[in-house]
C-alpha positions in Angstrom: -0.7 -127.8 63.0 -2.3 -129.4 66.1 -6.0 -130.0 66.7 -6.1 -127.0 69.1 -5.0 -124.7 66.4 -7.9 -125.5 64.1 -11.6 -125.2 64.3 -13.1 -128.5 65.6 -16.1 -128.1 63.3 -14.5 -127.3 59.9 -10.8 -127.7 60.6 -10.0 -124.1 59.4 -7.1 -122.4 61.2 -8.3 -120.7 64.4 -8.6 -116.9 64.4 -8.8 -114.4 67.2 -12.2 -114.3 68.7 -14.8 -116.8 70.0 -16.2 -118.0 66.7 -14.8 -119.4 63.5 -14.9 -116.8 60.6 -15.2 -119.7 58.1 -18.2 -121.7 59.4 -19.4 -119.4 62.2 -19.2 -122.1 64.9 -18.3 -121.2 68.5 -14.9 -122.8 69.2 -15.7 -123.9 72.7 -19.1 -125.4 71.7 -17.6 -127.2 68.6 -14.8 -128.7 70.7 -17.3 -130.0 73.3 -19.6 -131.5 70.6 -16.7 -133.2 68.9 -15.4 -134.7 72.2 -18.5 -135.2 74.3 -21.4 -135.2 71.8 -23.1 -132.2 73.4 -22.2 -128.7 74.6 -23.5 -126.6 77.5 -24.6 -123.0 76.9 -21.5 -120.9 76.6 -21.7 -117.4 78.0 -20.3 -114.9 75.5 -18.7 -111.8 76.6 -20.9 -108.7 76.1 -18.9 -106.0 74.5 -20.2 -102.5 75.3 -19.1 -100.0 72.7 -18.4 -96.4 73.6 -21.4 -94.1 73.2 -21.6 -92.1 69.9 -22.7 -88.5 70.0 -25.9 -88.0 68.1 -28.4 -85.3 67.5 -32.0 -86.5 67.9 -34.8 -84.2 66.7 -37.8 -84.9 68.8 -41.1 -83.1 69.5 -39.4 -80.7 71.9 -36.6 -79.9 69.4 -38.2 -76.7 68.0 -37.1 -75.1 64.7 -37.8 -71.6 66.0 -37.5 -70.0 69.4 -41.2 -68.8 69.6 -43.5 -71.2 67.7 -46.6 -69.1 68.6 -45.2 -66.0 67.1 -44.0 -68.0 64.1 -47.6 -69.3 63.6 -49.0 -65.8 63.7 -46.5 -64.5 61.2 -47.2 -67.4 58.8 -51.0 -66.8 59.0 -50.6 -63.1 58.4 -47.8 -63.2 55.8 -49.8 -64.0 52.6 -52.8 -61.7 53.3 -50.4 -58.9 54.2 -48.4 -59.4 51.0 -51.6 -59.3 48.9 -52.8 -56.2 50.7 -49.5 -54.4 50.1 -49.6 -55.5 46.4 -53.1 -54.1 46.1 -52.0 -50.8 47.7 -49.0 -50.6 45.4 -51.2 -51.2 42.4 -53.7 -48.5 43.5 -50.9 -45.9 44.0 -49.0 -46.7 40.8 -51.4 -48.1 38.2 -49.8 -50.3 35.6 -46.3 -50.1 37.1 -46.6 -53.3 39.2 -47.7 -55.4 36.2 -45.2 -53.9 33.7 -42.1 -54.2 35.9 -42.8 -56.7 38.7 -45.5 -59.0 37.4 -44.2 -59.3 33.8 -41.4 -61.9 34.6 -44.0 -64.3 36.0 -46.4 -63.5 33.1 -43.7 -64.3 30.5 -42.6 -67.4 32.4 -46.3 -68.5 32.2 -46.1 -68.3 28.4 -42.9 -70.3 28.4 -44.0 -73.1 30.8 -47.1 -73.6 28.8 -45.1 -73.7 25.6 -42.7 -76.2 27.1 -45.6 -78.5 28.1 -46.8 -78.3 24.5 -43.4 -79.3 23.0 -42.0 -75.8 22.0 -38.6 -74.5 22.9 -39.6 -71.2 24.4 -37.2 -68.6 25.8 -38.8 -66.1 28.3 -37.4 -62.6 28.6 -38.6 -59.6 30.7 -41.3 -58.4 28.3 -41.4 -61.0 25.5 -41.3 -64.8 25.2 -39.6 -66.1 22.1 -41.5 -69.2 20.8 -40.8 -70.9 17.5 -43.6 -71.6 15.0 -43.5 -75.4 15.3 -42.7 -78.0 17.8 -39.2 -79.5 18.2 -37.6 -82.6 19.7 -35.2 -81.1 22.2 -37.7 -79.3 24.4 -39.9 -82.3 25.1 -36.9 -84.4 26.0 -35.4 -81.8 28.2 -38.7 -81.2 30.1 -39.3 -84.9 30.5 -35.8 -85.4 31.9 -36.3 -82.4 34.2 -39.5 -83.9 35.5 -38.4 -87.5 35.5 -35.3 -87.0 37.6 -37.1 -85.5 40.7 -39.8 -88.1 40.2 -37.1 -90.9 40.5 -35.6 -89.2 43.6 -39.0 -88.9 45.2 -39.7 -92.6 44.5 -36.3 -93.5 46.1 -37.2 -91.4 49.1 -40.7 -93.0 49.2 -42.5 -89.6 48.8 -45.5 -91.0 46.9 -47.3 -87.7 46.9 -44.5 -86.1 44.9 -44.4 -89.1 42.6 -48.1 -88.8 41.8 -47.8 -85.0 41.3 -44.8 -85.2 39.0 -46.4 -88.1 37.2 -49.5 -86.0 36.5 -47.3 -83.2 35.1 -45.7 -85.8 32.8 -49.1 -86.9 31.6 -50.1 -83.3 30.9 -46.9 -82.8 28.9 -47.5 -86.0 26.9 -51.1 -85.0 26.1 -50.2 -81.4 25.2 -47.2 -82.4 23.1 -48.7 -85.4 21.2 -52.5 -85.1 21.3 -53.3 -81.5 20.5 -52.7 -79.6 17.3 -50.3 -76.7 16.9 -53.1 -74.2 16.6 -54.6 -75.3 19.9 -51.1 -75.3 21.5 -50.6 -71.7 20.3 -54.0 -70.8 21.9 -52.9 -72.4 25.1 -49.5 -70.8 25.5 -51.0 -67.4 24.5 -53.4 -67.8 27.4 -50.7 -69.2 29.6 -49.2 -65.8 30.2 -52.1 -65.0 32.6 -53.4 -68.5 33.3 -50.1 -70.4 34.0 -48.8 -67.1 35.4 -51.4 -67.3 38.1 -50.5 -70.9 38.9 -46.8 -70.0 39.2 -47.7 -67.0 41.4 -49.7 -69.3 43.7 -46.8 -71.8 43.8 -44.4 -69.0 44.7 -46.6 -67.9 47.5 -47.1 -71.5 48.7 -43.3 -71.9 48.8 -43.3 -69.5 51.8 -44.7 -72.3 53.9 -41.9 -74.8 53.2 -40.8 -76.5 56.4 -38.0 -75.0 58.5 -36.2 -78.3 58.7 -34.7 -78.5 55.2 -31.5 -80.4 54.5 -29.4 -77.3 54.8 -31.0 -76.4 58.2 -30.3 -79.9 59.5 -26.7 -79.8 58.3 -26.2 -76.4 59.9 -27.8 -77.5 63.2 -25.6 -80.7 63.3 -22.5 -78.6 62.7 -23.4 -76.2 65.5 -24.1 -79.0 67.9 -20.9 -81.0 67.3 
């Protein structure tokens, strides 16, 4: 193998391209340095790659066709829903709570019991709760909270990390610090108390952003 077939800097076999894959030296510069002691600046060829199609969401990339109408609907949605609910309750006393509000009420019992370490099973009109705490329910709930907390931390969503961390602290306190009699009092009250919290969260979910992962994927598919 002749000298021209090897890198002047590390003596590795020359490869295609302007630089040595082994030491990273520019072949032309290395040759000049070895023969003349110095090298002038070597102009490298600028390779321009073909443009890649991309979808960029900027300030003008609106999620809806009429943002003003969307804003008005969002402002009016919750008050209108509450007014309709009140009207329905006046026209049919008791029917709304028995058939439509009961699932949220029973789920309030169950969520409070889960936070206290009980394996609760909510049904339409009754929540089955054992007489004593168990090991499975706290582990399952901690895992259900810990996984999204980890995902939020990976996504650098510190607000969600703090929120879920607070829920884990509440679970730890209610499971290990309070007595079973106090826990029974809490999940009995939780039907209405936690039920109101869950109802508020359900109403707040109406205001989730339009640009969710599924929306972005659908838009990207339509634009390609």
